[in-house]
N, C-alpha and C positions, 0 to 999 in steps of 0.2 A: 476850262475856265480858270484863270489864275487869280489868286487872292493876294493882293499886295498890301502888306501891313507896315505902318510906320514903325521904326524901332523905338520911338518914344512912347511909353505907356502912360496914359493919363488915368489916374485912380479915380474911383467913384462909381456909383451904381449905374450900370448900363453904358458906361463910357467906352468899353472895349467889347461890346456885344458883337458877335459874328455869326453868320450862318454857316453851318457845316454841311458840306455836300456828302452824298453817299460814298464817293470815292475817298474823301478825306476820312470819314468815319472808319471805312474798311482798313485803310492804311494805318490809322491810329490804333486800332485793335490789333492788327498784325505786329506793329511796333511794340505794343504793351506785351503781347505774348513773347516777342523776341527778348525784351528786357527782362521778363519774369524768369527766363531760362538763363540769364547771364548772372553768375555769382558776384559780379562786381556791384550789382544793384540790389542785392538781397542782404538781409540780416539774419542772425540766428533766430529760428522760430518760424521763418517763412515770410516775414514782412519785407517791405521795400525800404531802401535807404532814401533819405531825403532828396538825393540827386537823381532819382530814377526818371523824373519828368524831363530833366536835361538830356538824359540818354534818349528818351523818346523824340525830343526836339531834334536831335542830331540825325536820327533815322528818318524822320519826316522831311528834313531839309534835303536828304538825298533822294527820297522817293517822290516828294512833291516840291521840286525846286520852284521858287518864286511865289509860293503860297503864303510865306511869312508867318508860319505857325510857330508860336513861342511856347516855351514850357509854362511860363506864367504871363498872362492869365489863361491862355487858350487851352493847353493840354490839361492843366489842373482842373479848370472849370468843366470842360467837357467830360473828363473821366468821372468827376463827381456826379454829374447828371446821369451818366450810364450806370454807375455803381448804385445810385439811388433806385433806378429801375430794377437793377439785378437784385438788390436786397429786398425790395418791395415784393417782387415776384417770388423770391425765395421763402419770405415769410407767408405768402399766401399759399404756396405749395405745401407748407407745413400745417395748414389749417384744413379742417374738414370741408369738403365740397369743391375743392380745387384740384385741377389736374393740368398737366402740360401737354399741349399739342405740339409734338415734335415736327410735324410736317409744316404747320403754319407758323411755328415758333411763337406761340402766344398762350396766355392763360385760357383754360377751358373750364367754364362754370356757368351756372344759371345767373342771369342778370340780377335777379332779386338777391341772390346770395352775395354777389359782388357789391351791390349797393349797401347791403347790411355791413359787410366787412369794412367798406370805406368810411362808414360813420364812425368806427372806432379807430381806423387807420387811414387818416386823410392823405398820407403820403402815397397810398396806392391808387389814388384817382388818376384817371387818364390812361389806364393800362388795359381796360376792357376792350377786347377786339383789336388791340394795337400790337403788332408783332415786335418782338425784340430779338432780332436775328443773332445777336452776339451773346445770347445767354449761355451757351455751352462754353464759349471761350472764357467768360467771366467766371463761370462756375469752376472751371479748371484752375483758374488763377486764385480766386478769392474764396472758393468753397471751403478749403481746409482752414483758412484764417477764420471763416465764419464759425466752424465747429470749435475752433480754439477758443473762441469767445462766447460760446453758447450759454455760459453761465449768466450772461446779460441779454440773451436772445429774446426777442419779442418787445423790447423797449426801444422808444425813439432815441434815448441817450446812447444805447449800444451802437446804433448806426453812426451817430455823430462821433463816438469815441474811436471806432474802427477807422473811419476816414481821417480823423484828426491825427491818429498815430502815424499814418502814412504821409501826412502833409504838414508836419509840425512847423516847417519853415515857410509855409505858403503865406504870402501877403498880397495885397493889391485888391482887385475888384472881385472878392469872394462872393459878392452879392450880385454879380452879374446875372441876367436872365439869358437862357439859351433859346434856340429856335423852337424847342418843344413847349415853350411857355412855362417851364419849371424853373423857379428861382433856386439859387445856391447860396447858403450862408456860410458862416465860419466852419461849420462841420460838414458842409457839402449837402445838407439836408434842409435848407430853407427855414431854419429856426428863427432867424432875425425877421423874416417876412411874416411869420405866422404866430409868433409868441409876443406877448406884451413885455414890457420892461420888467414887470414883476415876475412873470414866468421865466424870463431869461435869467434872473438872479437864482430862482429855484433851480433852473437847469444846471447852472454852474455848481451850485451846492450839491445837487444829487450826483453830478458827474464826478466830483471829487470823492464823494462817498462811494460810488460804484467802482472808481479806480482803486480805492483802498481795499474794497471787497475783492476786487480782481486779483490783487497781489497777495491775498491771504493764502497761507500754505494749505489750509483746509479746503479751500475752493480749488486749488491746484489738484489736490488729491481727488476731489469730486470729479473734476474734468477728466483726470486719468481714468477714473472708474467708468465714467460715462463713455469715453472713447472705447474702452474695452467692451463695455456693454453693447455699443453700437456695432463694434466689429463682431461680437458674438451673434447679434441678431442677423447681421448680413450673412455670416457663415451658416446660421441655422436655416435661413431662407434659402440659401444655396443648396444646403443639404436636403431641405424638404423638396426643392425642385428636382434635385438629383435622385431622390428616392422615388418621386413620382415617375421620372423617366425610367429609373431601374425597373419599377413595377410594370410599366408598359413594355419594356423590353423583355422582362421575365415572362409576362403573359404571352407575348408574341413567341418567345422561345418555346414555352410550353405547348402552344398551338403547333409550332413547327415540329416539336418532338412527337406529338400525337399523330400528326400527319405522316411523319417519318415512320413511326411504328406501324401505322396502317399500310403504308407503302411496303415496308419490309415483310409484313405478313402476306400481302398480295404477291410479292416477289417470290416468297417461299411456295405459295400455292401454285403460282405459275411455273416455278422450277420443277415441282413434283409433276404437274400436268405434262410438262415438256419431257421429263424423264420417262413417264409412262408411255407417252406418244412415241418416243425414240425406241422403247422396248417393243411396243407393238409393231413398229416399222421393221425392227430387226427380225421379229418372229415371222412377220409377213415375208420379208426377204428370204429367211431361212426356208420357210414353207414353199415359196416359189421355186427356190433353187432345188429343193428336194423333189418337187413335182417335175421339174425339168430333168433331173437325174433319173427319176423313175420312168418318165416317158422315154428317155434315151435307152434305159435298160430294157424296157418293154419292146421297143423297136428292134433292139439288137437281138433280143430273145426270139422275137417273131422271124427276124431274118434267119437266125440260126435254125429255127424249126423248119422254115421253108427250105433252106438249103439242105437241111438233114433229110427231109422227105425226098427231095430231088436226088440227093446222093444215094439214098437207099434204093430208089427205083433204078438208078443207073447201075449200081453194083449188081443188083439182081439180074438185070438184063445182060450185063457183060459176062457174069459168071454162068448164066444159063447157056451162053453160046459156046463156052470153052470147057464146061465140066460134063461129067458123066450124067446119065439120065437121072440119078438120084438127086443130083444137085439141081437139075432142071425141075424135078418134082418139088423141091423146097421153093424154088422161085415161083412156080405155079401156085403152090399153096399160099405163099405170102401175097401174091397178086390177088388171090381169091379173097383173102382176109381184108385187104384194102378195099376191094370192091363193095364189101358188106358195110362200109361206112365207119369202121373203127378208127380211133384216133392213132397217131403216130406211136404214142407210148403203148397202146393196147397191141398194135401190130408187132412192135419190137418184142413185147412179152410173149406173144403167141409164137413168134419165130424162135425165141429162146427155147420154149417148150418143145417146138418141133425139132430143134437141133439136138435136144436131150432124148427126146422120145420120137424117133422117126415113125414108129407105129401110129402114134396119134396123128402125124401129118398124113400118113397113108389113109387113115380112117377118115380124116377130113376131106381129102380129095375124092374118096369113094362115095361119100354121102350125097344124097340129092341136093339140089341147090337150096331148096326150102329149109333144110335142117342144118345147113352149115353155120349160120349165125348163132343158132341156139347151142350148137356144139362148142363154138369158140367161147360164147358167154359162160357156159358151164365149166369149160377148162380154165378160163380166167378166174372165175369166182371160187372154184374149188381149190386152186393152188396146188392140185395134185394131178398126176397123170391118170387118164381113164383107161381101164384095161378092157380090151375087146378081144373076143376070140375070133380068130380067123379060120374058117373051114376050108 
């Protein structure tokens, strides 16, 4: 929808009233943010030059061609209404019982508290439950200027002075009403509509007095100290939050350290158990190997013993065939000893004795069968040859 405006501006209350659409408000705030970042429209100290509304008009002419939005009265009047809402909300947020709902972009408080506040601050009426979506943008632009003038904060005159400083050269229908039903006076704060002629004179007198106090060097020093105090408070709050966060991190770290210590102890115990198990396994392996070796040695020994017995029998038989009768007698004697059930070692011992003492062999052969074993046992146990007389 295009809004076509006549270039001729007719002065007077309500003569140039216009309805602002949501699209126009959004483009207006965007243009205000753009101008606030342009050094051509700024003065030392952070305020705007008188020509800043013309800069906004130029931007809107490009963004909203054919809408016919002029710096004066349209831009000036609409910005005054928006600033009145912003300053009223800012004052409420500085009072107990008020907070800002950043999701819905509106004041959050009890209705009774709001009504009590409006009895002393009538400019705050009409803001309960009504969103102001541009609060963050206005706070970024006018928040610092608000703190710079906080020596006058909380007074209706302070609001008028702040707006009048930015619009010194504004003329025309400063008393137009906007679509929100909020009137705007010379200061942008509806003073002409709400004050009697007597109170207007008092307002002008108090305004001059406040302006004089504002330029006082002692007040400037107070403002500097106040700024530093506010900065310190912010830093202290940040440090307190950081300390809380550090405490939580420290507690978590201590818990992690304790768990790590317990895990380290458990790992040491596990390592000791593992080493012990490895040692047992090694001993078992060594024992198993030793048993295998012993078994092999035993098998080998038994094989040698068996082979030895067989070899002795074979030798005796072979020698008995080719030697003289004496040799045959020895073979016969050894055979008889074997028949008696002696071990191979005992047979060999007896054969050694027979070889040294042939008489004992002859005696053994001559004895009856029932005495031969006793004779061999006596010969082996005595370790000496037995002398027999042969008749």
